[in-house]
C-alpha positions in Angstrom: -7.9 -11.8 21.7 -9.1 -14.6 19.4 -7.6 -18.0 19.1 -5.9 -17.1 15.8 -3.9 -14.4 17.5 -3.1 -16.6 20.5 -1.8 -19.4 18.3 0.9 -17.4 16.6 3.1 -15.8 19.3 6.4 -14.2 18.4 5.8 -13.8 14.7 6.1 -10.4 13.1 2.6 -9.0 12.3 1.8 -7.0 9.2 -1.4 -5.3 8.1 -1.9 -5.0 4.4 -4.7 -3.1 2.7 -6.0 -4.1 -0.8 -5.2 -7.6 0.1 -7.5 -9.5 -2.2 -6.0 -8.7 -5.6 -3.2 -7.1 -7.5 -0.2 -5.6 -5.7 -1.8 -6.1 -2.3 -2.4 -9.8 -2.8 1.2 -10.2 -4.1 2.5 -8.5 -1.0 0.4 -10.8 1.2 1.7 -13.9 -0.5 5.3 -12.7 -0.2 5.0 -11.8 3.4 3.5 -15.2 4.2 6.3 -16.9 2.4 8.7 -14.8 4.5 7.1 -16.0 7.7 5.0 -13.0 8.6 1.6 -13.2 10.2 -0.6 -11.1 8.0 -3.9 -9.3 8.6 -5.4 -8.5 5.1 -7.9 -5.7 4.9 -10.1 -5.7 1.7 -13.7 -5.3 0.5 -13.8 -8.8 -1.0 -13.5 -12.3 0.5 -10.9 -14.7 -0.9 -10.0 -18.2 0.0 -7.5 -18.4 2.9 -5.2 -21.4 2.7 -2.5 -20.3 5.1 -3.1 -20.2 8.9 -0.7 -17.2 9.1 -3.3 -15.1 7.2 -6.4 -13.5 8.6 -8.7 -11.6 6.2 -11.0 -8.8 7.5 -13.7 -7.5 5.1 -13.7 -3.7 5.5 -13.9 -0.7 3.3 -10.8 1.3 4.5 -12.5 4.5 3.5 -15.2 3.8 6.1 -13.4 5.2 9.1 -16.0 4.1 11.7 -15.7 0.5 10.6 -11.9 0.7 10.1 -11.6 2.1 13.6 -13.3 -0.9 15.1 -11.0 -3.2 13.1 -7.9 -1.3 14.4 -9.1 -1.6 18.0 -9.2 -5.4 17.7 -5.8 -5.8 16.2 -2.8 -7.1 18.0 0.3 -4.7 17.9 1.7 -4.6 14.5 5.3 -4.5 13.1 4.4 -3.3 9.7 1.6 -1.4 7.8 1.5 -1.6 4.0 -1.2 0.5 2.3 -1.7 -1.0 -1.1 -5.4 -0.3 -1.8 -5.9 2.1 -4.7 -7.7 2.9 -8.0 -7.3 5.3 -10.8 -9.7 7.6 -12.6 -8.5 9.8 -15.4 -9.7 13.0 -17.1 -8.2 16.0 -18.9 -8.4 19.4 -17.3 -11.7 20.9 -18.1 -13.5 17.6 -17.6 -12.3 16.7 -14.1 -14.7 14.8 -11.8 -14.8 16.2 -8.2 -16.3 12.9 -7.0 -13.5 10.8 -8.6 -10.8 13.1 -7.2 -12.3 13.1 -3.7 -12.7 9.3 -3.7 -9.0 8.8 -4.8 -7.9 11.3 -2.1 -10.0 9.5 0.5 -8.6 6.1 -0.3 -5.0 6.9 -1.1 -4.2 9.6 1.4 -6.8 9.8 4.2 -7.0 6.0 4.7 -3.2 5.9 4.9 -3.2 8.6 7.5 -6.0 7.0 9.5 -4.3 3.7 9.6 -0.9 5.0 10.5 -2.4 7.3 13.2 -4.4 4.5 14.8 -1.8 1.7 14.6 1.4 3.7 15.4 0.8 3.9 19.2 1.1 0.1 19.5 3.7 -0.4 16.8 6.8 -2.0 18.1 10.2 -0.3 17.8 11.8 -1.0 14.5 8.5 -1.2 12.8 7.8 -0.4 9.1 5.3 1.7 7.1 5.2 1.2 3.4 2.8 3.2 1.1 2.3 2.0 -2.4 2.6 5.1 -4.6 3.1 5.5 -8.3 5.6 6.8 -10.8 2.7 9.0 -11.9 3.2 11.1 -8.8 5.6 13.1 -11.0 2.7 14.1 -13.2 1.1 12.7 -16.3 -1.4 14.1 -18.8 -5.0 13.3 -17.9 -4.0 11.9 -14.5 -3.7 15.1 -12.5 -6.1 14.1 -9.7 -4.5 10.6 -9.3 -1.0 12.1 -9.4 -1.9 14.6 -6.7 -2.9 11.8 -4.3 0.2 9.8 -5.0 2.5 12.8 -4.6 0.8 13.5 -1.3 2.0 10.1 0.0 5.6 11.3 -0.4 4.9 14.3 1.8 3.3 12.0 4.4 6.1 9.5 4.4 8.9 12.0 4.7 7.1 13.8 7.6 6.4 10.6 9.4 9.9 9.3 8.8 11.4 12.4 10.5 9.1 11.9 13.4 9.6 8.1 13.8 13.4 7.8 13.2 14.2 7.9 16.9 12.1 4.7 17.4 13.8 2.9 14.5 10.5 2.9 12.5 11.0 3.5 8.8 8.5 5.0 6.4 8.9 4.7 2.6 6.9 4.9 -0.6 7.2 2.2 -3.3 6.3 3.8 -6.6 5.8 1.4 -9.5 5.1 2.2 -13.0 2.4 0.4 -14.9 2.0 -2.9 -13.2 0.4 -6.0 -14.6 -2.7 -6.3 -12.4 -6.5 -6.3 -13.0 -6.2 -2.6 -12.2 -4.2 -2.0 -15.4 -7.1 -3.3 -17.4 -9.8 -1.3 -15.6 -12.3 -0.1 -18.3 -12.5 3.2 -16.5 -8.9 4.0 -17.7 -9.4 2.7 -21.3 -9.1 6.2 -22.7 -5.5 6.5 -21.4 -3.9 3.0 -21.9 -0.5 2.4 -20.3 2.7 2.3 -22.4 5.2 -0.5 -22.2 8.4 0.7 -20.6 11.8 0.1 -22.3 12.2 -3.3 -20.7 9.4 -4.5 -23.0 6.9 -5.5 -20.3 4.9 -4.1 -17.4 6.1 -4.4 -13.8 5.1 -7.6 -12.2 3.2 -7.3 -8.9 5.6 -9.9 -7.4 8.5 -7.4 -8.1 6.7 -4.7 -6.1 6.1 -7.3 -3.3 9.8 -8.2 -3.3 10.9 -4.6 -2.9 8.3 -4.1 -0.1 9.6 -7.3 1.6 13.1 -5.8 1.5 12.0 -2.5 3.0 10.4 -4.5 5.9 13.7 -6.3 6.5 16.5 -5.5 9.0 18.7 -4.9 6.0 16.6 -1.8 5.1 16.7 -0.3 8.5 18.6 2.8 7.3 16.2 3.5 4.4 13.5 5.9 5.4 11.6 8.9 4.0 12.3 7.7 0.4 10.2 7.2 -2.7 11.6 4.3 -4.6 10.5 4.2 -8.2 10.5 1.0 -10.2 9.5 1.9 -13.7 11.2 -0.6 -16.1 13.3 2.2 -17.5 10.3 4.5 -18.3 12.1 7.4 -16.5 15.2 7.2 -18.6 
């Protein structure tokens, strides 16, 4: 156990993937403000200005490396899987490599983390997977949608298994969110549409919902996909 872990006894401990930017970074910032101790997993370094935060550089699709990281972690109270990316293509032009990479990151990494960290997760713990409204299907986004819809099956299955321990599992499924991911040149061919509220979802709003799901007040919410789409589903 390192001195960082020894110096923060009694605080709730969350692991957040994709912690360096976008929704993941917003979740890290929100949990720190809520008084959580956070271990952020990401491929990029960023400046740490809060002694409740520890950043670990790791590719969460490299399961050998990720396994070593998991072995060194103190028991966790929450796992939030926010790492993700999108590649789009119409049927007839699908890329197997893109589809496999999205599946590896969105689905297999979520399963690996939950499987490795669950045995030491304390009763009343929380698992939140960041999904997408696109899980319902969208033109040119079939491979991405398949990975995000798979998270719903994972979460409902795990929720049923873990309910006796008071551990909840949910999917937060935002629509187009105002992050660097939204402006990725790789998705330029399929630009997002503004929802009826006239703006994209703010990453801080996704973080706020995630924070609530980690709270005691959300202890009866489990196995759900909660869509926040700015009215796009209306």
